[in-house]
C-alpha positions in Angstrom: -98.7 1.2 6.9 -96.2 1.9 4.1 -97.5 2.0 0.6 -96.2 -0.3 -2.1 -94.3 2.6 -3.6 -92.6 3.5 -0.4 -91.7 -0.2 0.2 -90.2 -0.4 -3.3 -88.2 2.8 -2.7 -86.8 1.4 0.5 -85.8 -1.9 -1.1 -84.0 0.1 -3.9 -82.2 2.2 -1.3 -81.2 -1.0 0.7 -79.9 -2.6 -2.5 -77.9 0.5 -3.3 -76.4 0.6 0.2 -75.5 -3.1 0.0 -73.6 -2.5 -3.3 -71.9 0.6 -1.8 -70.9 -1.5 1.3 -69.6 -4.3 -1.0 -67.7 -1.7 -3.0 -66.2 -0.2 0.1 -65.3 -3.7 1.3 -63.4 -4.3 -1.9 -61.7 -1.0 -1.6 -60.8 -1.7 2.0 -59.4 -5.1 1.0 -57.3 -3.5 -1.8 -56.1 -0.8 0.7 -55.1 -3.5 3.2 -53.2 -5.4 0.4 -51.5 -2.2 -0.8 -50.6 -1.3 2.8 -49.2 -4.9 3.3 -47.2 -4.5 0.0 -45.9 -1.1 1.2 -44.8 -2.6 4.5 -43.1 -5.5 2.7 -41.4 -3.1 0.3 -40.3 -1.0 3.2 -38.7 -4.0 4.9 -37.1 -5.1 1.6 -35.7 -1.6 1.1 -34.3 -1.6 4.6 -32.7 -5.1 3.9 -31.3 -3.9 0.6 -29.9 -0.8 2.3 -28.3 -3.0 4.9 -26.8 -5.4 2.3 -25.7 -2.4 0.2 -24.1 -0.8 3.3 -22.3 -4.0 4.1 -21.2 -4.5 0.5 -19.8 -0.9 0.3 -17.9 -1.5 3.5 -16.4 -4.7 2.1 -15.6 -2.9 -1.2 -13.9 -0.2 0.8 -11.9 -2.8 2.8 -10.9 -4.5 -0.5 -9.9 -1.1 -2.1 -7.8 -0.3 0.9 -6.2 -3.8 0.8 -5.5 -3.5 -3.0 -4.0 0.0 -2.5 -1.7 -1.4 0.2 -0.7 -4.4 -2.0 -0.1 -2.1 -5.0 2.1 0.2 -2.8 4.1 -2.8 -1.7 4.5 -4.1 -5.2 5.5 -0.6 -6.5 8.0 -0.3 -3.7 9.5 -3.7 -4.6 9.7 -2.9 -8.3 11.3 0.5 -7.6 13.8 -1.2 -5.3 14.5 -3.7 -8.1 15.1 -0.8 -10.4 17.6 0.7 -7.9 19.5 -2.6 -7.8 19.4 -2.8 -11.6 20.6 0.8 -11.9 23.5 0.2 -9.6 24.6 -3.0 -11.5 24.2 -1.8 -15.0 26.5 0.7 -16.7 25.3 4.2 -17.4 25.8 6.1 -20.7 28.4 8.2 -18.9 30.4 5.2 -17.8 30.3 3.9 -21.4 31.4 7.3 -22.7 34.4 7.2 -20.3 35.8 4.2 -22.2 34.3 5.0 -25.6 34.0 8.9 -25.7 32.3 8.9 -29.1 29.3 6.8 -28.2 25.6 6.8 -27.3 23.1 4.6 -25.4 19.4 4.8 -26.0 17.8 2.7 -23.2 14.0 2.8 -22.9 12.4 0.1 -20.8 8.8 -0.9 -21.5 8.1 -1.1 -17.7 9.9 0.3 -14.6 12.6 -2.4 -14.9 13.9 -4.0 -18.1 14.8 -7.3 -19.7 17.2 -5.5 -22.0 20.5 -4.3 -20.6 23.7 -2.7 -21.7 27.0 -4.3 -20.6 30.5 -2.8 -20.3 33.8 -4.3 -19.1 37.3 -2.9 -19.4 40.3 -5.1 -19.9 43.6 -3.1 -20.4 43.2 -1.3 -23.7 40.1 -3.3 -24.7 36.5 -2.6 -23.9 33.8 -5.2 -24.0 30.4 -3.7 -24.8 27.2 -5.6 -25.3 23.5 -5.2 -26.0 21.6 -8.0 -24.3 17.9 -8.9 -24.7 16.5 -11.3 -22.1 13.4 -13.4 -22.4 10.4 -11.3 -21.4 10.3 -7.8 -19.9 9.4 -6.2 -16.6 10.3 -8.1 -13.4 10.9 -11.5 -14.9 13.1 -10.0 -17.6 14.9 -7.9 -15.1 15.7 -11.0 -12.9 17.3 -12.6 -16.0 19.2 -9.5 -16.8 20.9 -9.5 -13.4 21.8 -13.2 -13.9 23.1 -12.5 -17.4 25.2 -9.5 -16.3 26.8 -11.3 -13.4 27.6 -14.4 -15.5 29.2 -12.3 -18.3 31.2 -10.2 -15.8 32.4 -13.4 -14.1 33.6 -14.9 -17.4 35.5 -11.7 -18.4 37.0 -11.0 -14.9 38.9 -14.3 -14.8 41.5 -12.8 -17.1 41.5 -15.7 -19.6 41.6 -14.5 -23.2 38.6 -15.8 -25.0 37.2 -15.3 -28.5 33.7 -13.9 -28.5 32.2 -17.2 -29.6 33.9 -18.9 -26.6 32.5 -16.3 -24.3 29.0 -16.8 -25.6 29.4 -20.6 -25.3 30.6 -20.3 -21.7 27.7 -17.9 -21.0 25.2 -20.3 -22.5 26.5 -23.2 -20.4 26.4 -21.2 -17.2 22.9 -19.9 -17.9 21.7 -23.5 -18.5 23.3 -24.7 -15.1 22.0 -21.6 -13.2 18.5 -22.1 -14.4 18.7 -25.9 -14.1 17.7 -26.3 -17.7 19.8 -29.4 -17.9 17.6 -31.1 -15.3 15.3 -33.8 -16.7 11.7 -32.5 -16.8 12.7 -28.8 -16.8 11.4 -27.6 -20.2 12.2 -23.9 -19.5 13.8 -22.2 -22.4 14.4 -18.8 -20.9 17.6 -17.1 -22.0 18.8 -14.1 -23.9 20.1 -12.8 -27.2 23.3 -10.8 -27.3 25.5 -8.6 -29.5 29.0 -8.7 -28.0 31.8 -6.4 -29.2 35.4 -6.4 -28.1 36.7 -2.9 -28.9 40.4 -2.7 -29.3 41.3 1.0 -29.4 45.0 0.5 -30.0 44.6 -1.7 -33.0 41.3 0.1 -34.1 39.6 -3.3 -34.4 36.2 -4.6 -33.4 35.8 -8.3 -32.7 32.1 -9.3 -32.7 30.1 -12.3 -31.8 26.3 -12.5 -31.5 23.5 -14.7 -30.5 20.4 -13.8 -32.6 21.6 -10.2 -32.7 23.7 -8.4 -35.4 26.3 -5.7 -35.5 25.9 -2.9 -38.0 28.8 -1.0 -39.5 27.9 2.3 -41.3 30.2 4.4 -43.5 30.3 6.0 -46.9 29.9 2.6 -48.6 26.6 2.1 -46.8 25.5 -0.5 -44.2 27.3 -3.8 -43.5 25.6 -6.3 -41.3 27.6 -8.9 -39.3 25.0 -11.5 -38.3 25.0 -13.3 -35.1 24.4 -17.0 -35.0 20.7 -18.1 -35.0 21.2 -19.5 -31.6 20.1 -18.1 -28.2 22.0 -18.0 -24.9 20.2 -20.5 -22.6 17.7 -23.3 -23.3 18.3 -26.8 -24.4 16.4 -26.7 -27.7 19.7 -26.6 -29.7 22.3 -29.3 -29.1 25.2 -27.8 -31.1 26.3 -24.3 -30.2 28.5 -22.8 -32.9 28.7 -19.1 -32.4 30.5 -17.0 -35.0 33.4 -14.6 -34.7 34.1 -11.5 -36.8 37.2 -9.3 -36.7 36.7 -5.8 -38.3 39.3 -3.2 -38.9 37.7 0.2 -38.4 38.1 3.1 -40.8 37.9 6.7 -39.6 34.2 7.3 -40.5 32.9 3.9 -39.3 29.9 3.9 -37.0 29.1 0.7 -35.2 25.6 0.0 -33.7 24.2 -2.9 -31.7 20.7 -3.1 -30.5 17.8 -5.3 -29.2 14.7 -6.0 -31.3 12.3 -3.7 -29.3 12.1 -0.9 -31.9 11.8 -3.1 -35.0 8.9 -5.0 -33.4 7.0 -1.9 -32.4 3.6 -1.6 -33.9 2.5 1.9 -35.2 2.5 4.1 -38.2 -0.5 4.9 -40.4 -1.3 1.2 -40.9 -0.5 0.0 -37.3 2.2 -2.4 -38.5 5.7 -3.4 -37.2 8.4 -0.9 -37.8 10.5 -3.7 -39.2 14.3 -4.2 -39.8 14.2 -2.7 -43.3 13.0 0.7 -42.1 15.6 0.6 -39.3 18.4 -0.1 -41.8 17.2 2.8 -44.0 17.1 5.1 -40.9 20.7 4.3 -40.1 21.9 4.8 -43.6 20.1 8.2 -43.7 21.4 9.3 -40.3 24.9 7.9 -39.9 26.7 11.1 -40.9 25.1 12.9 -37.9 26.9 13.0 -34.5 26.1 10.0 -32.4 24.2 12.2 -29.9 22.1 13.4 -32.9 21.5 9.8 -34.1 20.3 9.0 -30.6 17.9 11.9 -30.5 16.6 11.1 -34.0 16.1 7.5 -33.0 14.0 8.5 -30.0 11.9 10.9 -32.1 11.4 8.3 -34.8 10.2 5.8 -32.2 7.8 8.2 -30.5 6.4 9.3 -33.9 6.0 5.7 -35.0 4.4 4.5 -31.8 1.9 7.4 -31.7 -0.8 6.8 -29.1 -0.1 3.1 -29.0 1.6 1.2 -26.2 5.3 0.4 -26.2 5.5 -3.3 -27.0 9.0 -4.2 -25.6 12.1 -2.9 -24.0 14.4 -0.8 -26.3 18.2 -0.7 -26.3 20.6 0.8 -28.8 24.4 1.3 -28.3 26.4 3.2 -30.9 30.1 4.0 -31.0 33.0 5.0 -33.2 36.8 5.4 -32.8 
């Protein structure tokens, strides 16, 4: 027979074992739950890896597709540039007719909405700086239209004043772009500074649409303002372009240009260069050779722009007799 003390000791040991078993049961339950969580986490990780792998594969396909599309777009734009380069006059071709001249042509993109124009008619040369709506591909498409229309007008051999040429050009742009069709509110068009250079008579006949002609000499700068009317669009009903006839002195320098430089933001306060600075630049530089004026213009633009982006196409044409 067990004594009361021994029985009490056994009861205590039994209670302790029960508590230990209960504790181990809780631990086993926790381990099972942890194991279940790990298994679930492992499956989730595998699923995430599968999804990630598929996503990366799709991204790689998209990247390849974008690269192919960009290549096609670049090839198309470069081909458009070759077409534009073939149609538009070069600085050398302008120098053949006007030996003492320069062209500063700096498109914002690969192709340009600004374009120089040149046409020879016996002893006269027609030279123009044209600024089309927009830049890049849309501007370049307009530039081709504008060039072909202006060439067609001049090639018919009919003697027109500059204002008449601009009016004809306006009407043809309106018809070509169907701007006279009811419901077509497009106002695309171009600004132009057009000079007829008569080398025998040493005269310049000028007409402009939103663009001016500058004459520089020892007396300073004279501006011949174009009409405040664009070429193209139906927003103005009356088209009255102006004509100027200028007799050239020996030291006269003539410059026509688009608005790309004067609208360029830059400088210490990130502001527009502005027309006043441009006029001051011309007055300061006109005694230089035309090639030096071109170089100084380019350096002035680069300095003003700094690290900023070029805002628009840039075109300057300068000449003297």
